[in-house]
mmCIF file as gemmi writes it, N, C-alpha and C atoms, coordinates in Angstrom:
data_model
loop_
_atom_site.group_PDB
_atom_site.id
_atom_site.type_symbol
_atom_site.label_atom_id
_atom_site.label_alt_id
_atom_site.label_comp_id
_atom_site.label_asym_id
_atom_site.label_entity_id
_atom_site.label_seq_id
_atom_site.pdbx_PDB_ins_code
_atom_site.Cartn_x
_atom_site.Cartn_y
_atom_site.Cartn_z
_atom_site.occupancy
_atom_site.B_iso_or_equiv
_atom_site.pdbx_formal_charge
_atom_site.auth_seq_id
_atom_site.auth_asym_id
_atom_site.pdbx_PDB_model_num
ATOM 1 N N . MET Axp A 1 ? 46.955 47.329 -14.266 1 0 ? 1 A 1
ATOM 2 C CA . MET Axp A 1 ? 46.514 48.237 -15.319 1 0 ? 1 A 1
ATOM 3 C C . MET Axp A 1 ? 45.045 47.94 -15.63 1 0 ? 1 A 1
ATOM 4 N N . LYS Axp A 2 ? 44.245 48.989 -15.658 1 0 ? 2 A 1
ATOM 5 C CA . LYS Axp A 2 ? 42.838 48.829 -16.003 1 0 ? 2 A 1
ATOM 6 C C . LYS Axp A 2 ? 42.688 48.884 -17.524 1 0 ? 2 A 1
ATOM 7 N N . LEU Axp A 3 ? 41.928 47.954 -18.048 1 0 ? 3 A 1
ATOM 8 C CA . LEU Axp A 3 ? 41.694 47.899 -19.495 1 0 ? 3 A 1
ATOM 9 C C . LEU Axp A 3 ? 40.34 48.529 -19.787 1 0 ? 3 A 1
ATOM 10 N N . ILE Axp A 4 ? 40.365 49.706 -20.41 1 0 ? 4 A 1
ATOM 11 C CA . ILE Axp A 4 ? 39.14 50.441 -20.737 1 0 ? 4 A 1
ATOM 12 C C . ILE Axp A 4 ? 39.016 50.497 -22.26 1 0 ? 4 A 1
ATOM 13 N N . PRO Axp A 5 ? 37.907 50.004 -22.802 1 0 ? 5 A 1
ATOM 14 C CA . PRO Axp A 5 ? 37.766 49.994 -24.261 1 0 ? 5 A 1
ATOM 15 C C . PRO Axp A 5 ? 37.644 51.401 -24.851 1 0 ? 5 A 1
ATOM 16 N N . CYS Axp A 6 ? 38.078 51.522 -26.071 1 0 ? 6 A 1
ATOM 17 C CA . CYS Axp A 6 ? 37.938 52.778 -26.809 1 0 ? 6 A 1
ATOM 18 C C . CYS Axp A 6 ? 36.496 52.919 -27.294 1 0 ? 6 A 1
ATOM 19 N N . LYS Axp A 7 ? 36.021 54.13 -27.354 1 0 ? 7 A 1
ATOM 20 C CA . LYS Axp A 7 ? 34.637 54.345 -27.786 1 0 ? 7 A 1
ATOM 21 C C . LYS Axp A 7 ? 34.444 54.102 -29.288 1 0 ? 7 A 1
ATOM 22 N N . HIS Axp A 8 ? 35.52 53.965 -30.035 1 0 ? 8 A 1
ATOM 23 C CA . HIS Axp A 8 ? 35.416 53.748 -31.478 1 0 ? 8 A 1
ATOM 24 C C . HIS Axp A 8 ? 35.389 52.271 -31.868 1 0 ? 8 A 1
ATOM 25 N N . LEU Axp A 9 ? 35.509 51.356 -30.895 1 0 ? 9 A 1
ATOM 26 C CA . LEU Axp A 9 ? 35.474 49.927 -31.229 1 0 ? 9 A 1
ATOM 27 C C . LEU Axp A 9 ? 34.133 49.566 -31.859 1 0 ? 9 A 1
ATOM 28 N N . ASP Axp A 10 ? 34.176 48.717 -32.862 1 0 ? 10 A 1
ATOM 29 C CA . ASP Axp A 10 ? 32.982 48.332 -33.605 1 0 ? 10 A 1
ATOM 30 C C . ASP Axp A 10 ? 32.681 46.858 -33.347 1 0 ? 10 A 1
ATOM 31 N N . TYR Axp A 11 ? 31.575 46.602 -32.678 1 0 ? 11 A 1
ATOM 32 C CA . TYR Axp A 11 ? 31.16 45.225 -32.387 1 0 ? 11 A 1
ATOM 33 C C . TYR Axp A 11 ? 29.893 44.842 -33.136 1 0 ? 11 A 1
ATOM 34 N N . GLU Axp A 12 ? 29.56 45.594 -34.195 1 0 ? 12 A 1
ATOM 35 C CA . GLU Axp A 12 ? 28.416 45.236 -35.032 1 0 ? 12 A 1
ATOM 36 C C . GLU Axp A 12 ? 28.753 43.981 -35.826 1 0 ? 12 A 1
ATOM 37 N N . GLN Axp A 13 ? 27.788 43.113 -35.999 1 0 ? 13 A 1
ATOM 38 C CA . GLN Axp A 13 ? 28.014 41.811 -36.627 1 0 ? 13 A 1
ATOM 39 C C . GLN Axp A 13 ? 27.955 41.907 -38.151 1 0 ? 13 A 1
ATOM 40 N N . HIS Axp A 14 ? 28.849 42.67 -38.77 1 0 ? 14 A 1
ATOM 41 C CA . HIS Axp A 14 ? 28.878 42.73 -40.233 1 0 ? 14 A 1
ATOM 42 C C . HIS Axp A 14 ? 30.26 42.379 -40.801 1 0 ? 14 A 1
ATOM 43 N N . TYR Axp A 15 ? 31.027 41.641 -40.043 1 0 ? 15 A 1
ATOM 44 C CA . TYR Axp A 15 ? 32.347 41.203 -40.49 1 0 ? 15 A 1
ATOM 45 C C . TYR Axp A 15 ? 32.353 39.687 -40.651 1 0 ? 15 A 1
ATOM 46 N N . ASP Axp A 16 ? 33.261 39.189 -41.472 1 0 ? 16 A 1
ATOM 47 C CA . ASP Axp A 16 ? 33.443 37.752 -41.612 1 0 ? 16 A 1
ATOM 48 C C . ASP Axp A 16 ? 34.391 37.319 -40.494 1 0 ? 16 A 1
ATOM 49 N N . ALA Axp A 17 ? 33.877 37.425 -39.264 1 0 ? 17 A 1
ATOM 50 C CA . ALA Axp A 17 ? 34.682 37.152 -38.08 1 0 ? 17 A 1
ATOM 51 C C . ALA Axp A 17 ? 33.767 36.779 -36.918 1 0 ? 17 A 1
ATOM 52 N N . GLU Axp A 18 ? 34.362 36.155 -35.924 1 0 ? 18 A 1
ATOM 53 C CA . GLU Axp A 18 ? 33.631 35.72 -34.738 1 0 ? 18 A 1
ATOM 54 C C . GLU Axp A 18 ? 34.053 36.598 -33.56 1 0 ? 18 A 1
ATOM 55 N N . LEU Axp A 19 ? 33.084 37.17 -32.849 1 0 ? 19 A 1
ATOM 56 C CA . LEU Axp A 19 ? 33.388 37.989 -31.682 1 0 ? 19 A 1
ATOM 57 C C . LEU Axp A 19 ? 33.725 37.068 -30.512 1 0 ? 19 A 1
ATOM 58 N N . ARG Axp A 20 ? 34.892 37.31 -29.904 1 0 ? 20 A 1
ATOM 59 C CA . ARG Axp A 20 ? 35.363 36.483 -28.793 1 0 ? 20 A 1
ATOM 60 C C . ARG Axp A 20 ? 35.777 37.375 -27.628 1 0 ? 20 A 1
ATOM 61 N N . THR Axp A 21 ? 36.056 36.732 -26.495 1 0 ? 21 A 1
ATOM 62 C CA . THR Axp A 21 ? 36.64 37.438 -25.359 1 0 ? 21 A 1
ATOM 63 C C . THR Axp A 21 ? 37.991 36.807 -25.052 1 0 ? 21 A 1
ATOM 64 N N . ALA Axp A 22 ? 38.86 37.56 -24.4 1 0 ? 22 A 1
ATOM 65 C CA . ALA Axp A 22 ? 40.206 37.083 -24.074 1 0 ? 22 A 1
ATOM 66 C C . ALA Axp A 22 ? 40.208 36.345 -22.737 1 0 ? 22 A 1
ATOM 67 N N . GLU Axp A 23 ? 39.218 35.47 -22.549 1 0 ? 23 A 1
ATOM 68 C CA . GLU Axp A 23 ? 39.127 34.68 -21.321 1 0 ? 23 A 1
ATOM 69 C C . GLU Axp A 23 ? 40.216 33.616 -21.308 1 0 ? 23 A 1
ATOM 70 N N . PRO Axp A 24 ? 40.664 33.159 -20.19 1 0 ? 24 A 1
ATOM 71 C CA . PRO Axp A 24 ? 40.227 33.493 -18.844 1 0 ? 24 A 1
ATOM 72 C C . PRO Axp A 24 ? 40.964 34.693 -18.248 1 0 ? 24 A 1
ATOM 73 N N . ASP Axp A 25 ? 42.063 35.115 -18.878 1 0 ? 25 A 1
ATOM 74 C CA . ASP Axp A 25 ? 42.883 36.175 -18.279 1 0 ? 25 A 1
ATOM 75 C C . ASP Axp A 25 ? 42.252 37.561 -18.34 1 0 ? 25 A 1
ATOM 76 N N . PHE Axp A 26 ? 41.601 37.884 -19.449 1 0 ? 26 A 1
ATOM 77 C CA . PHE Axp A 26 ? 41.019 39.214 -19.633 1 0 ? 26 A 1
ATOM 78 C C . PHE Axp A 26 ? 39.594 39.094 -20.167 1 0 ? 26 A 1
ATOM 79 N N . PRO Axp A 27 ? 38.653 38.621 -19.367 1 0 ? 27 A 1
ATOM 80 C CA . PRO Axp A 27 ? 37.293 38.378 -19.861 1 0 ? 27 A 1
ATOM 81 C C . PRO Axp A 27 ? 36.561 39.637 -20.322 1 0 ? 27 A 1
ATOM 82 N N . GLN Axp A 28 ? 36.99 40.809 -19.888 1 0 ? 28 A 1
ATOM 83 C CA . GLN Axp A 28 ? 36.339 42.05 -20.292 1 0 ? 28 A 1
ATOM 84 C C . GLN Axp A 28 ? 36.786 42.524 -21.677 1 0 ? 28 A 1
ATOM 85 N N . VAL Axp A 29 ? 37.83 41.909 -22.229 1 0 ? 29 A 1
ATOM 86 C CA . VAL Axp A 29 ? 38.364 42.315 -23.529 1 0 ? 29 A 1
ATOM 87 C C . VAL Axp A 29 ? 37.688 41.507 -24.632 1 0 ? 29 A 1
ATOM 88 N N . LYS Axp A 30 ? 36.996 42.234 -25.523 1 0 ? 30 A 1
ATOM 89 C CA . LYS Axp A 30 ? 36.373 41.6 -26.688 1 0 ? 30 A 1
ATOM 90 C C . LYS Axp A 30 ? 37.238 41.873 -27.915 1 0 ? 30 A 1
ATOM 91 N N . TYR Axp A 31 ? 37.279 40.906 -28.82 1 0 ? 31 A 1
ATOM 92 C CA . TYR Axp A 31 ? 38.022 41.085 -30.063 1 0 ? 31 A 1
ATOM 93 C C . TYR Axp A 31 ? 37.387 40.219 -31.142 1 0 ? 31 A 1
ATOM 94 N N . TRP Axp A 32 ? 37.794 40.437 -32.37 1 0 ? 32 A 1
ATOM 95 C CA . TRP Axp A 32 ? 37.297 39.657 -33.496 1 0 ? 32 A 1
ATOM 96 C C . TRP Axp A 32 ? 38.346 38.632 -33.916 1 0 ? 32 A 1
ATOM 97 N N . HIS Axp A 33 ? 37.901 37.397 -34.149 1 0 ? 33 A 1
ATOM 98 C CA . HIS Axp A 33 ? 38.745 36.347 -34.733 1 0 ? 33 A 1
ATOM 99 C C . HIS Axp A 33 ? 38.27 36.176 -36.171 1 0 ? 33 A 1
ATOM 100 N N . ARG Axp A 34 ? 39.126 36.592 -37.108 1 0 ? 34 A 1
ATOM 101 C CA . ARG Axp A 34 ? 38.749 36.497 -38.522 1 0 ? 34 A 1
ATOM 102 C C . ARG Axp A 34 ? 38.815 35.053 -38.98 1 0 ? 34 A 1
ATOM 103 N N . THR Axp A 35 ? 37.706 34.581 -39.517 1 0 ? 35 A 1
ATOM 104 C CA . THR Axp A 35 ? 37.611 33.197 -39.973 1 0 ? 35 A 1
ATOM 105 C C . THR Axp A 35 ? 38.067 33.041 -41.414 1 0 ? 35 A 1
ATOM 106 N N . ASN Axp A 36 ? 38.078 34.124 -42.163 1 0 ? 36 A 1
ATOM 107 C CA . ASN Axp A 36 ? 38.467 34.089 -43.572 1 0 ? 36 A 1
ATOM 108 C C . ASN Axp A 36 ? 39.441 35.243 -43.81 1 0 ? 36 A 1
ATOM 109 N N . VAL Axp A 37 ? 40.716 34.941 -43.863 1 0 ? 37 A 1
ATOM 110 C CA . VAL Axp A 37 ? 41.718 35.985 -44.07 1 0 ? 37 A 1
ATOM 111 C C . VAL Axp A 37 ? 42.118 36.054 -45.542 1 0 ? 37 A 1
ATOM 112 N N . PRO Axp A 38 ? 42.564 37.223 -46 1 0 ? 38 A 1
ATOM 113 C CA . PRO Axp A 38 ? 42.847 37.408 -47.424 1 0 ? 38 A 1
ATOM 114 C C . PRO Axp A 38 ? 44.104 36.702 -47.93 1 0 ? 38 A 1
ATOM 115 N N . TYR Axp A 39 ? 45.018 36.351 -47.035 1 0 ? 39 A 1
ATOM 116 C CA . TYR Axp A 39 ? 46.243 35.665 -47.455 1 0 ? 39 A 1
ATOM 117 C C . TYR Axp A 39 ? 46.811 34.871 -46.29 1 0 ? 39 A 1
ATOM 118 N N . GLU Axp A 40 ? 47.616 33.876 -46.591 1 0 ? 40 A 1
ATOM 119 C CA . GLU Axp A 40 ? 48.224 33.036 -45.567 1 0 ? 40 A 1
ATOM 120 C C . GLU Axp A 40 ? 49.129 33.89 -44.675 1 0 ? 40 A 1
ATOM 121 N N . GLY Axp A 41 ? 48.996 33.718 -43.384 1 0 ? 41 A 1
ATOM 122 C CA . GLY Axp A 41 ? 49.809 34.478 -42.437 1 0 ? 41 A 1
ATOM 123 C C . GLY Axp A 41 ? 49.182 35.8 -42.004 1 0 ? 41 A 1
ATOM 124 N N . ALA Axp A 42 ? 48.018 36.137 -42.55 1 0 ? 42 A 1
ATOM 125 C CA . ALA Axp A 42 ? 47.356 37.387 -42.152 1 0 ? 42 A 1
ATOM 126 C C . ALA Axp A 42 ? 46.9 37.291 -40.696 1 0 ? 42 A 1
ATOM 127 N N . VAL Axp A 43 ? 46.884 38.415 -40.026 1 0 ? 43 A 1
ATOM 128 C CA . VAL Axp A 43 ? 46.477 38.472 -38.626 1 0 ? 43 A 1
ATOM 129 C C . VAL Axp A 43 ? 45.013 38.057 -38.498 1 0 ? 43 A 1
ATOM 130 N N . ARG Axp A 44 ? 44.732 37.151 -37.585 1 0 ? 44 A 1
ATOM 131 C CA . ARG Axp A 44 ? 43.364 36.671 -37.385 1 0 ? 44 A 1
ATOM 132 C C . ARG Axp A 44 ? 42.663 37.36 -36.221 1 0 ? 44 A 1
ATOM 133 N N . ASN Axp A 45 ? 43.388 37.677 -35.158 1 0 ? 45 A 1
ATOM 134 C CA . ASN Axp A 45 ? 42.779 38.306 -33.986 1 0 ? 45 A 1
ATOM 135 C C . ASN Axp A 45 ? 42.98 39.815 -34.071 1 0 ? 45 A 1
ATOM 136 N N . VAL Axp A 46 ? 41.874 40.519 -34.275 1 0 ? 46 A 1
ATOM 137 C CA . VAL Axp A 46 ? 41.935 41.954 -34.561 1 0 ? 46 A 1
ATOM 138 C C . VAL Axp A 46 ? 40.816 42.705 -33.821 1 0 ? 46 A 1
ATOM 139 N N . GLN Axp A 47 ? 40.89 44.005 -33.919 1 0 ? 47 A 1
ATOM 140 C CA . GLN Axp A 47 ? 39.801 44.894 -33.522 1 0 ? 47 A 1
ATOM 141 C C . GLN Axp A 47 ? 39.322 45.586 -34.794 1 0 ? 47 A 1
ATOM 142 N N . PHE Axp A 48 ? 38.071 46.005 -34.789 1 0 ? 48 A 1
ATOM 143 C CA . PHE Axp A 48 ? 37.57 46.842 -35.868 1 0 ? 48 A 1
ATOM 144 C C . PHE Axp A 48 ? 37.162 48.175 -35.252 1 0 ? 48 A 1
ATOM 145 N N . CYS Axp A 49 ? 37.619 49.238 -35.872 1 0 ? 49 A 1
ATOM 146 C CA . CYS Axp A 49 ? 37.415 50.596 -35.379 1 0 ? 49 A 1
ATOM 147 C C . CYS Axp A 49 ? 36.443 51.322 -36.307 1 0 ? 49 A 1
ATOM 148 N N . LYS Axp A 50 ? 35.457 51.978 -35.736 1 0 ? 50 A 1
ATOM 149 C CA . LYS Axp A 50 ? 34.489 52.732 -36.536 1 0 ? 50 A 1
ATOM 150 C C . LYS Axp A 50 ? 35.152 53.907 -37.241 1 0 ? 50 A 1
ATOM 151 N N . LYS Axp A 51 ? 36.262 54.361 -36.709 1 0 ? 51 A 1
ATOM 152 C CA . LYS Axp A 51 ? 36.947 55.528 -37.245 1 0 ? 51 A 1
ATOM 153 C C . LYS Axp A 51 ? 38.036 55.164 -38.268 1 0 ? 51 A 1
ATOM 154 N N . TYR Axp A 52 ? 38.792 54.08 -37.994 1 0 ? 52 A 1
ATOM 155 C CA . TYR Axp A 52 ? 39.971 53.787 -38.815 1 0 ? 52 A 1
ATOM 156 C C . TYR Axp A 52 ? 40.004 52.421 -39.476 1 0 ? 52 A 1
ATOM 157 N N . GLY Axp A 53 ? 39.021 51.576 -39.224 1 0 ? 53 A 1
ATOM 158 C CA . GLY Axp A 53 ? 39.014 50.257 -39.847 1 0 ? 53 A 1
ATOM 159 C C . GLY Axp A 53 ? 39.648 49.196 -38.967 1 0 ? 53 A 1
ATOM 160 N N . ARG Axp A 54 ? 40.362 48.265 -39.576 1 0 ? 54 A 1
ATOM 161 C CA . ARG Axp A 54 ? 40.944 47.139 -38.84 1 0 ? 54 A 1
ATOM 162 C C . ARG Axp A 54 ? 42.201 47.558 -38.09 1 0 ? 54 A 1
ATOM 163 N N . VAL Axp A 55 ? 42.328 47.065 -36.862 1 0 ? 55 A 1
ATOM 164 C CA . VAL Axp A 55 ? 43.531 47.242 -36.049 1 0 ? 55 A 1
ATOM 165 C C . VAL Axp A 55 ? 44.111 45.847 -35.832 1 0 ? 55 A 1
ATOM 166 N N . ASP Axp A 56 ? 45.348 45.637 -36.263 1 0 ? 56 A 1
ATOM 167 C CA . ASP Axp A 56 ? 45.977 44.316 -36.163 1 0 ? 56 A 1
ATOM 168 C C . ASP Axp A 56 ? 46.508 44.078 -34.755 1 0 ? 56 A 1
ATOM 169 N N . GLY Axp A 57 ? 45.618 43.75 -33.864 1 0 ? 57 A 1
ATOM 170 C CA . GLY Axp A 57 ? 45.963 43.473 -32.478 1 0 ? 57 A 1
ATOM 171 C C . GLY Axp A 57 ? 44.698 43.498 -31.646 1 0 ? 57 A 1
ATOM 172 N N . ILE Axp A 58 ? 44.834 43.186 -30.372 1 0 ? 58 A 1
ATOM 173 C CA . ILE Axp A 58 ? 43.676 43.106 -29.498 1 0 ? 58 A 1
ATOM 174 C C . ILE Axp A 58 ? 43.679 44.202 -28.441 1 0 ? 58 A 1
ATOM 175 N N . PHE Axp A 59 ? 44.809 44.404 -27.788 1 0 ? 59 A 1
ATOM 176 C CA . PHE Axp A 59 ? 44.839 45.226 -26.583 1 0 ? 59 A 1
ATOM 177 C C . PHE Axp A 59 ? 45.071 46.72 -26.806 1 0 ? 59 A 1
ATOM 178 N N . GLN Axp A 60 ? 45.594 47.118 -27.957 1 0 ? 60 A 1
ATOM 179 C CA . GLN Axp A 60 ? 45.876 48.537 -28.187 1 0 ? 60 A 1
ATOM 180 C C . GLN Axp A 60 ? 44.637 49.409 -27.995 1 0 ? 60 A 1
ATOM 181 N N . CYS Axp A 61 ? 43.475 48.865 -28.303 1 0 ? 61 A 1
ATOM 182 C CA . CYS Axp A 61 ? 42.221 49.62 -28.195 1 0 ? 61 A 1
ATOM 183 C C . CYS Axp A 61 ? 41.664 49.6 -26.768 1 0 ? 61 A 1
ATOM 184 N N . TYR Axp A 62 ? 42.399 49.019 -25.856 1 0 ? 62 A 1
ATOM 185 C CA . TYR Axp A 62 ? 42.016 48.984 -24.442 1 0 ? 62 A 1
ATOM 186 C C . TYR Axp A 62 ? 43.052 49.662 -23.551 1 0 ? 62 A 1
ATOM 187 N N . THR Axp A 63 ? 44.259 49.877 -24.063 1 0 ? 63 A 1
ATOM 188 C CA . THR Axp A 63 ? 45.34 50.41 -23.228 1 0 ? 63 A 1
ATOM 189 C C . THR Axp A 63 ? 45.721 51.845 -23.561 1 0 ? 63 A 1
ATOM 190 N N . GLY Axp A 64 ? 45.251 52.365 -24.674 1 0 ? 64 A 1
ATOM 191 C CA . GLY Axp A 64 ? 45.587 53.73 -25.055 1 0 ? 64 A 1
ATOM 192 C C . GLY Axp A 64 ? 46.87 53.843 -25.849 1 0 ? 64 A 1
ATOM 193 N N . GLU Axp A 65 ? 47.365 52.747 -26.4 1 0 ? 65 A 1
ATOM 194 C CA . GLU Axp A 65 ? 48.613 52.766 -27.17 1 0 ? 65 A 1
ATOM 195 C C . GLU Axp A 65 ? 48.482 53.531 -28.488 1 0 ? 65 A 1
ATOM 196 N N . LEU Axp A 66 ? 47.279 53.611 -29.029 1 0 ? 66 A 1
ATOM 197 C CA . LEU Axp A 66 ? 47.07 54.271 -30.318 1 0 ? 66 A 1
ATOM 198 C C . LEU Axp A 66 ? 46.677 55.729 -30.109 1 0 ? 66 A 1
ATOM 199 N N . ASP Axp A 67 ? 47.105 56.59 -31.022 1 0 ? 67 A 1
ATOM 200 C CA . ASP Axp A 67 ? 46.807 58.019 -30.92 1 0 ? 67 A 1
ATOM 201 C C . ASP Axp A 67 ? 45.317 58.32 -30.97 1 0 ? 67 A 1
ATOM 202 N N . CYS Axp A 68 ? 44.542 57.463 -31.606 1 0 ? 68 A 1
ATOM 203 C CA . CYS Axp A 68 ? 43.108 57.701 -31.774 1 0 ? 68 A 1
ATOM 204 C C . CYS Axp A 68 ? 42.285 57.253 -30.558 1 0 ? 68 A 1
ATOM 205 N N . TYR Axp A 69 ? 42.921 56.669 -29.548 1 0 ? 69 A 1
ATOM 206 C CA . TYR Axp A 69 ? 42.231 56.111 -28.378 1 0 ? 69 A 1
ATOM 207 C C . TYR Axp A 69 ? 41.44 57.167 -27.62 1 0 ? 69 A 1
ATOM 208 N N . GLU Axp A 70 ? 40.159 56.878 -27.422 1 0 ? 70 A 1
ATOM 209 C CA . GLU Axp A 70 ? 39.282 57.701 -26.598 1 0 ? 70 A 1
ATOM 210 C C . GLU Axp A 70 ? 38.491 56.728 -25.714 1 0 ? 70 A 1
ATOM 211 N N . PRO Axp A 71 ? 38.83 56.643 -24.431 1 0 ? 71 A 1
ATOM 212 C CA . PRO Axp A 71 ? 38.172 55.669 -23.569 1 0 ? 71 A 1
ATOM 213 C C . PRO Axp A 71 ? 36.681 55.971 -23.395 1 0 ? 71 A 1
ATOM 214 N N . VAL Axp A 72 ? 35.895 54.908 -23.3 1 0 ? 72 A 1
ATOM 215 C CA . VAL Axp A 72 ? 34.468 55.093 -23.004 1 0 ? 72 A 1
ATOM 216 C C . VAL Axp A 72 ? 34.354 55.524 -21.544 1 0 ? 72 A 1
ATOM 217 N N . ALA Axp A 73 ? 33.277 56.202 -21.229 1 0 ? 73 A 1
ATOM 218 C CA . ALA Axp A 73 ? 33.012 56.549 -19.836 1 0 ? 73 A 1
ATOM 219 C C . ALA Axp A 73 ? 32.731 55.271 -19.074 1 0 ? 73 A 1
ATOM 220 N N . GLU Axp A 74 ? 33.107 55.203 -17.806 1 0 ? 74 A 1
ATOM 221 C CA . GLU Axp A 74 ? 32.951 53.969 -17.03 1 0 ? 74 A 1
ATOM 222 C C . GLU Axp A 74 ? 31.523 53.455 -17.044 1 0 ? 74 A 1
ATOM 223 N N . GLU Axp A 75 ? 30.527 54.335 -17.034 1 0 ? 75 A 1
ATOM 224 C CA . GLU Axp A 75 ? 29.14 53.87 -17.029 1 0 ? 75 A 1
ATOM 225 C C . GLU Axp A 75 ? 28.73 53.252 -18.372 1 0 ? 75 A 1
ATOM 226 N N . GLU Axp A 76 ? 29.507 53.518 -19.441 1 0 ? 76 A 1
ATOM 227 C CA . GLU Axp A 76 ? 29.213 52.939 -20.753 1 0 ? 76 A 1
ATOM 228 C C . GLU Axp A 76 ? 29.836 51.57 -20.932 1 0 ? 76 A 1
ATOM 229 N N . GLU Axp A 77 ? 30.83 51.203 -20.107 1 0 ? 77 A 1
ATOM 230 C CA . GLU Axp A 77 ? 31.496 49.911 -20.244 1 0 ? 77 A 1
ATOM 231 C C . GLU Axp A 77 ? 30.501 48.779 -20.083 1 0 ? 77 A 1
ATOM 232 N N . LYS Axp A 78 ? 30.693 47.717 -20.891 1 0 ? 78 A 1
ATOM 233 C CA . LYS Axp A 78 ? 29.812 46.543 -20.822 1 0 ? 78 A 1
ATOM 234 C C . LYS Axp A 78 ? 30.58 45.358 -20.339 1 0 ? 78 A 1
């Protein structure tokens, strides 16, 4: 399965989180690791979407599982 990021993913550095990659298995997948969560047990590894806000998971924004998924064009992938 090819993992293609959604065009709505937000990687701007304005969150209280650290941008990471899912290395070594999926080095092309970027996600946010929240360093300061609002309550004990809150999800730490998330995506941030420019359209809908926080997504509690990593891969949904790469696999098309969400209804809002719009893959970036291959030439836009980083």
